[in-house]
N, C-alpha and C positions, 0 to 999 in steps of 0.2 A: 171230557177230561183227557181222553187219549190224544185228541188233537192238540190240546194245550201242552201235554207232556212232550209230544213229538216236536212241537214248536220250540220249546225250551231247549231240548236236546240239539236240534239243528242250528239254533241261533245262540249257542252257548257263548261264543265270543262277544256278541252284542250284549248278552245278559250280564257278563262280567264287566264290560265297559260301563254300562248303565249303573251297575252296582257300585263301581268305584266312583263314578261321578256323583252318585247320591251321598257319598261320604262327605262331600264338600258342605252341603247345607246341614248335614248331621253334625259336623264339627262346629259349624257356626251356631247352630241351635244349642248344642251342649255348652258352648262358651257363654252364651247369652242367658241360659236358664239360671235363675237365682236359686240359691240354696238357703233354706231356713234352718237355723241352728237353735231356735228357741222353741222347745217342745210345748210350752204352755200356750203358745199362739194357736195351737190346734184345738183348744177348747171352744165350744159353741159360743158365738158372739152374743147370744141372747141372755147369757148368764149375768147376774148382777156383778159378779167378780170381774168378768171380762169388760163389762160396761165401765166399771170403776177403773180398770187398767187403761181403758181408752181415754177417760177423763184425766187420769194421772199423766198420760203421755201428751195429750193435746193441750190441756190447760196448765198443768204444773211442770211439764217436761220432766216428770218424775219417774217415768218408766225407763228412761235412759239416763242412769246416773251411776256413779261409783263412789265408794268410800275408800279414801286413802289413809291408811294407818301409818304414822311416822313415829319411830321409836328413837329415843335418846337424841333429840335434835333441839337446839335452842330456838326460842321464839323468832328471833331475827332471821334465822336461816329458813324456818318454816314459812315466814312471810315472803322471803325471796323465792322459795320454791313455788309458793301459791301464785305469785305474779308470773313466773315462768310458765306454769301450767295454763294460766288464764290466756296466755298469748297463743296457745296451740290452736290451730284451725280445727273446728268441730267441737270445741269446748265453749259452752255458753257462759258459765260462771263457775267460780270456785268459792264455796262458803266455808268460813272458819270463824272462830271466836272474835277475830279482829274486825269482822263486819258488824259486831254488836258492841264491843267494848275495847278499850285500849289494852294492848297486850302487856303493858307495864303493870296492870292491876294483878296482884297475886291471885292465882287460881283458887287459893284456899278460901277467899272471901266472896267468890262468885256464888250466885244462887245454885242450889243443889242440882236442879234440872239441867241448867246450862253447863255446869261443870261436868256432870256425868255424861252429857251428850258429846262433849268435845275432848274430854281428858279421861285417861285411865292409867294408873300407875305411872310408868315412864313413857307413855305414848300420848299422842294427840291425833285427832281425826279430822280430815278435810272431806267435805261433800262436793263432788264434781258433777256438774250437770252438762249434758251434751245437747247440741243443737238438733241432732237427728235421732232416729230410733236406735235401740241397742244393737240391732244386727246390721245397721246401715254401713256402707263402706267408709263413710266419713268418720263415724264413731269408732269403728274398728281401727282405722288409721290413727286416730287421736289417741287411743289406748296404747298403741305401739309406741307413739312418740312420748307419752307420759312415762312409760316404762324405761324408755331410753334415757330420760333425764333424771330418773330416780335411781337410788342404789339399794343395796341389800337390806337397809333398815326401813324400807318403805314397802307396804303391802297393799295392793290394789284389789278391792273386792267389789261385789255387786253383779247384777245380771249381765251388764255389758261386758265386764271382764271375763265372766264365765263363758259367754257366747264367743268371745275372742279366742279363748283357750280351746274351746270345743272345735271351733272352725280350724284353728291351726293344727290340732291333733288329727282331726278327721281328714283334712286335705293332705296331710303328711302320710297318713296310713293307707288311704284308699287305693293308690296305685299298687301298694304291696299286697292288698287283698286280691286284686285282680291277678297279679303276678303269681302268687302262691296257688290260687285257684286253677290257673292255667297249667302250672307245673304239675300239680297233683292230678289234675284231670288227664294230662298227657300220660302220666305214669299208669293210672288206672286203665285207660284205654289201650295203652301199649301192652299191658299184661293180659287184658281180657279180649282184645281183638286180634285177628290173625295177621294184620298188616302193621308194619312199623310206621308207614307213611300216613295211614288213614287218620290217626289222632290229630295230626297237624292240619289235615284238610277239614276235618270236622270243626276244629277250633277257628280256622280262618272263616269258614261259613258262619259260625255262631258269632264271630267277631263283628261281621257286618250287621247282623241282627241286633247285637248289643249296642253298636254305635247308632243305628237307626232309632233304637228305643230311647237312648240318652238324648239324641238330638231332637226327637219329637216331644220331649218333655217341655219344650219351650211353650207349647200350646197350653200347658197347665199354669204357666206363669212362674211357678217355683216348686221345688220339691224339698222334702226334709233331708237333713244330713243322714238320717237312718236309711231312707230310701236310696239315696245316692250311694251310700256305702255298700249296701247288700244287693242292689238291683242286678248288677252285672253277674256276680257269682251265683245268685239265685236263678237268674235266667239261664245261665250256662248249665247248671245242674238239672233244672226242670225240663228243659227242651232238648237235651242231648238224645233222649229216647228216639225222637223223630229221625235224627240223622242215622242212627243205628238201623232203624227200620228200612229207610230208603236204600242203604247200602246192601242189606241182606236181600231185599226184593230185587234190586238190580242184578245181583249175582244169580238169583234164580231165573230171572227173565233172559239172561245171557245164554242160558242153556237151551232156551226155546227159539231165540232169534239169532241169526248170523250177523245182523246189522246192529251195532252198538246203540245207534240213535233210536231204533225201534225198541230195543230192550229197555233203554232208559225212559222212553216215552211211556211204555207200559208200566214201568216201575213207579213213575211219577203219578200216573192215574190211580194206581192201586194204593199208593201211599196216601194220597189226598183222602180217598175213601176210608182207609183204615185208621188214620190218626185223627180224623175229625171228631170222633166220639171221645177219645182220650184227651185231646186238647181242650174240648169243651168242658170236661170235668175239672181240668186244671184252671181254666179261665173262670169257671163258676166259683171255685174255691177262693180265688183272689178277689173277684167282684163282691163276694159276700162281705169282705172287709169294708166295702163302701157303705154298708148299713150302719157302721159305727157313728155315734154322735161325735166322738173324738175324730176330727177330720184327718188325723194321721193315717187312720185305716183307709180312708178314701185315697190318700196320697200313695200308699204302698199298693193298694188294690188296683188302681187304674194303671199305674206304671208297670206292674207285673203282668196284668192281663194283656196289656198292649205288647209287652215283651214276649209273651207266649204266642200271640197272634203273629208278630213279626218273625218269631222263631220258626213257625210253621211255614210262612211265606218263603223265608230263606231256605228252608229244607227242600222245598219243591222248585226252587228257581236257581239260587246261587250254588247250593251243594251239588246238584246234578251236573252243572257246568264245570265245576272244579273236579269232580270225579272223572268226567269224560276227558278233561284236559290232562289229568295225571294218571289215567287208567293203567298204563303199562308199568308205572313206578309202584302203584299200589300192590300189584301182584308179584313184582320183582322182589320185594322185601317182605316175604311171608315167614311166619314162625308159629310155633304152637302156643296156645294160651295156657294160663295157669289155672283156669277154672276147671273143675271136674265136670264129668258128663251128666251128673245128677241122677244116674241110674240107681245108685244105692239109696240116695235120698228119696227118690220116687217110690222105690219099693218099701222103704221104711214107713213113709207117711200113709201109704195105701193099706199096708198090713196092720199097722199099729194106730189106726185112726181113732179108736176108742180112747187110747191113752192121750192123744193130742186133744180130743174134744174135752176130756177131763181137765187137762192143763188149761184149755181155753176158759172153761167155766171158773176154775179155781183162781186163775190169774187176775180176774176182775176184782177179787177181794182186796189184795194189797195195792192193786193199781188205783182203785177208787179211793181207798183210804189215803194213799200218798198224794193223789191229786187234790183231794179235798182239804188236806192239811199243808199243802205247799205254801210257803211264806213268800209274799210278794212285797216289794218296796215301791213307793211312789215318789220318794225324794229324788228329784232329777239330778241333783249335784252328787248323789251317791253313785251315779253311773260313770263318774269321771275319776281318774286316778288321784289319789291323795296328794301326790307330789306336784300337781299343777299349781302354778302361782296363784291363780284365783281361788282355788280350793283351800290352799294354805291361808290366804288372806281372809277368806270367809270363816274358817274355823277360828282364826285369831279374833275376828270381829265378834263372833259368838262368845268366845271365852272372856275377852277383855272388856267388852262393852255390853255384855249380857243380851246381845242382839241375836238370840237363837232364831227367832222369827219376828218379823214386824208386820203388824196389820195396819192397813190404811183405811180409815173411816172418812167418807166424804159426806158432809152434811150441808144442807142448803143454807145460804146466807140469811134466809128469812128467820131462822131459829134465833131467838134473842140471846145475847151474850150470857145472861145469867143462867139461861137454860143449858147452854153449851157447857158452862162451868159446872153445873149440877151433873150433867151427863158424864163429864170427864171424871168427876169424883166417884161416880158409880162404877165406871169402867176400872178405875184404880183398885176397887175393892174385889174385883173378880179374881178368882184363884189363878195363880201363875202369871199375872200381869206384873212386870217389873217396873215399868214407868210409862207415863202417857204424856205426850207432847202435843200442844195445840196453841193456836194464836192466843187464846184466852188465858194461857199460862203466863204469857209475857206482859199482859196489860192488867190494870186494876188500879186500886187507889194509890199504890206506891209508884207505879209506872204508867203515866198517861199514854194514850194511844199515839199521840204525836211524837213521843220519844222513841217509838219502836222503829228501827231501821227498815227501809224499803225491802232489803233483801229478806228480812224475816217475814214481812208481810207477804212477799211473793212466794215464800216457802210454804206458808199456811193459808193464805187467802187469795183466791184467783178465780175468775170466770164464774162468779156466783156461788162458789163452794168454799167451805172451810175444811181443811185437811187436818185430821187428827191421827197422830202416829202412836201406835200401841205396841210396845216391846214386850214380847212374851218369853217366859223362861222355858216353855215347852218346845219340843221339836215338831215339825210339821208331820202330818200323816199318823199322829198318835191319838189315842182316844181322849187323852187329857186336852190336847190342843183342839180337837174337834168340838169337845164340850165347851171349852172356853170360847171358841168362835161363835157357837150357838148363843151363848149367854151375852156376849158383847153385841152381837147382831140384834138380839131382842131389846137390849138397852137402847141402842142407836135408833132402831125403828120406832121405839116408843116416843121419841122426840121428833123424828122426821121419817114418815112412812116411806119416803122416796130415797132415803139415805142408802149408801152402798158401802159394803165392806169388801176389801180386796187385799192383795198381798200374797206372798208365797204360801202361807198356811191355808188361806181361804181357797186359793186356786187349787192347791193340792187336795183339799177336802172335796171340792167339786170333781176333781179328777178321780178320786176313789169311788165316788157315787156313780159317775159315768162309766168307769171301767167295768164295774159289776154288771151294769145293763148291757154294755157293749159285748162283753164276753158271752152272755146268753144269746143275744140277738144275732151276732155274727156267726156263731157256731150253729144255731138253729137254721139260719138261712143257707149256710154252706151245705149242711146235711140235706135239707129239702131240695136244693138246686141239683146236687149231685145224685140224689135219689131219683129225681125226675129224669135226668140224663140216662142213668143206668136202666131205668124203667123203659125208656124209649129204645135203647140199644137191644135189650134182651126181651122186651115185651113180657115182662114178668113182675109180679107183685112181691114175691119172696126174695128174689136175687138181690135187689137193691138193699133190702133190710140186712141180709146176710153179709154182703160185701162191706157196707158202711159199718156194721157191727164189728167186723174184723179190724178195720182201720181205726175205729174208735178205741178198740182195745190197745192198739199200738200207740195211739195218742196218749191214752191214760197212763200206759207204762212209761212213756217218754217223760210226761210231766211228773210222775211219781218218783222217777229216778232222781230228779233234782231234790225232792223232799228227803229221800233216804240218804242222799249224799250230804244233807245239811246245807244245801245251797238256797239262798234267797234270790229270787229272779225279779227283774224289772217287770212292772205291771203289763207293759206292752207285749212281752213275750207270752204271758198267760193268755192273752187275747188272740194274737195272730198265729201262734204256732199250730193250733188246732185246724184253722182254715187252710194254712199252707200245707201241712202234712197230709190232710185229707185230700186236698185237690191234687197235690203232686204225686202221691203214692197210690191212689185208688186205681191208677192205670195198671199197676201190677196185678191187682185183684181182677180187673176186667180181662186182662190178657189170659190169666190162668183159667178163669171161668169160661171164656170164649173157646179156649182150646179143649177144655173138658166137654163142653157142649158139642163141639165138632167131632170129637172121637166117639161120643155116644151116638151121634148121627151116622157115623161110619160103621156102626154095628157092634162096637165093643161093649162089654158089661161095665158097670160103673167103676169097679176096682181097676180093671185094665185101662179104662179110659182115663182115670185119674193118674195112674202111674205114668202113662204116656204123656199126659198134659204137663205133669211136673217135670218130667225128663226133658221135654222139648222146650218148655218155657223158662226153666230154671236159669239157664245161662243169660237169657235176655233180661230177666228180672234182676239177677245179680249184677250184671254189667251196668244197668241203669241205676240201681241203688248205690253201687260203689262209686259211680261217677258223681252222683248227687252228693254222696258222703265226701268225696275228695274235694269237690268244689267249695264246700262249706266248712269242713273240718279245719283246714289250714288257717282260715280267717279267724275261726274261734280260738285257735291257739295263739295267734300273734297280736290280736287286737287289744288295745289298752282301753277301749271304750266299752264299758260293761254291757250296754244295750246290744251293741254289735256282737260282742264276744258271746253273750248268752244266746242270742237269736241263732247265730251260726252253729254254735255247739249243739243246741237242741235240734236244729234242722238236720245236722249231720247224724246225730244219734237216732233221730226219728226215721231217717231213711233206712238205717240198718235194722231197727226194730220192725219197721213195716215189712222189710224184705223177709225177715225171719217168720213173722206172723203169716205172711202170704204163702210162703213155701211150705211151712210146717203145720200151721193151724187151720188156714182156710180150706185145704183139701179135706180135712176131717169134718169140717162144718158142711161142706157141699156133699160129702158122702152120706152123712147122717140124714141130711135134709133132702136128699135127691128125689125121693117120692113126693115130698111136699112141693119141691120145685117143679116137678113134672105136672102136678095138678094145677099150680098157680102160674104157669108160664105157657105162652103160646109157642107151638112148634119146638118144644124142648128137645125131643128125640127125633123129630121129623125135620128134614132140611127145609129151612124157611128162606133160603137164598143168602143168608148172612154167613160169611166165611171169614176166618182169620187165617192168615198164612201160616203154614206148618213150620217154616224154617225161620220165621221172623217174629219180631215182637214190637210192641209199642212201648 
């Protein structure tokens, strides 16, 4: 490692040239990486609801459609608008009442099902089908053109329109996320570090790592908009520790070596050894998300684990080169920091440890209660601002056409028509069903099959399947809706065991069931993985339990704060926050415990050892936590996307809570359990060769 460190120091110009050149493929990869704005696509493909979505997309082109509500417009003008929309590239067809009947026929004498499907009060509805998927560039462009040729009396809704608005809002806000994260990180570092220049050097170094991470996402094919939005700020907040450690180590080595290259080489070697354990815990926390059945977890987990690894590589290659290049300027602009020396804090936690252990035990009661009663929402459109055009249109669709949610039943063509008619009648009797539309509603003794227009046939019969639309009065993710889905599915399966039920309500029901399993599995795996790493670092059975318990308290407090504030959080936050907070902040606990162990091995009694450990590591823990807070807090304040806003707010809050727990609560736990630790740990008081630097931190 020393040879590697010295090589980096001596070849610093070459290192920077290579680093800059690597930005070229990174920019290319970033530009070519697709972004997925449809969260439901992350459900497992083996679910019946997802198989149904695939059939709707491939056979019926129904997964990519929009409903256009037009208010106070004469039929002739609606027809003209319909024709104009039909000519737009990316639009397959536009369906309206004119495809079935002459528009001169008064709507009052139309069959009830047809009239209610296309008319409501002073409005009418057009169904627009697209040639490509909802999130495709062609469909998104078509939606933009449709909006250009329609006016304020027209409202475009549906999954495709929601994807368009999500994309536009996310793309507009993401650069501001990075900007505010950088500004707040600079402010925090400028106040907590002794040099005015060093925050900029740190951020330049991290900027390289962030660009490499975003560029290498091309190997994944695509990333979610959630990952794209938070990856840069999260990587910045999580990996800044390593930069702080390298600088402090370099400053110490300079006192031992006259040659700067020798000092930096030694600093690099020691940094690699020291941050390997802490980076592994962070990587483990993120990789635990890959265990989720909802593949959004895998998306976030892989990107962030990769980001941490690249952050480590950048810290021991690019950052040393930059520090050596700007060495004289770093120390030219020095100032005092605003952080206290933590001597009073250290004395307090060492002397009043019984009080803090009582607080630790008592804090679990409200924390567990709040966490267990935290309200979570699964309606994905709820994560978007109410003033978005697609959300306004979706709400209008629900109010005017009673299309709160729509279920799609796919039944095999082999089921006889009379059986399908019987099935539709049973579905109509289910509580909360507003109306049912199917091909067999349009044919019968009064209307021969030959009279049914091809557009209607294509809408309901295609590829060996019959499509039945069930409009529900209930909202998705409610008990009423879920019970309704179970009853409809039971009816449909009794006529065709291979039938599939899909749609927003069904997909959301699957999402609820998966989320509960994912929450348990991802948290269990992250705890076990981090437990194993801490066990390897300290060669102890008790220390991993104590450290993880302290961070778990911080996580529970973080989650419970949302409950006590009356906040309902998106389901994804309840799943990923635990893994992220555990992986990102357990470093603080490792640092404090390592320093405590070292001081015990230096011959101090446990109280003096803890006092010194808190005093010496407090600044490093505070700097790291405040940087993490700064990188995420600003994003939480400015984001209009509820998922991003909630995730970043909870991560920022979690960093501060973890900091407080580690500085005030963990010392009391370690002091009370010190005898137990000595019995269950190898070389606890005897020097085992493992050292943590006295002046630096991870």
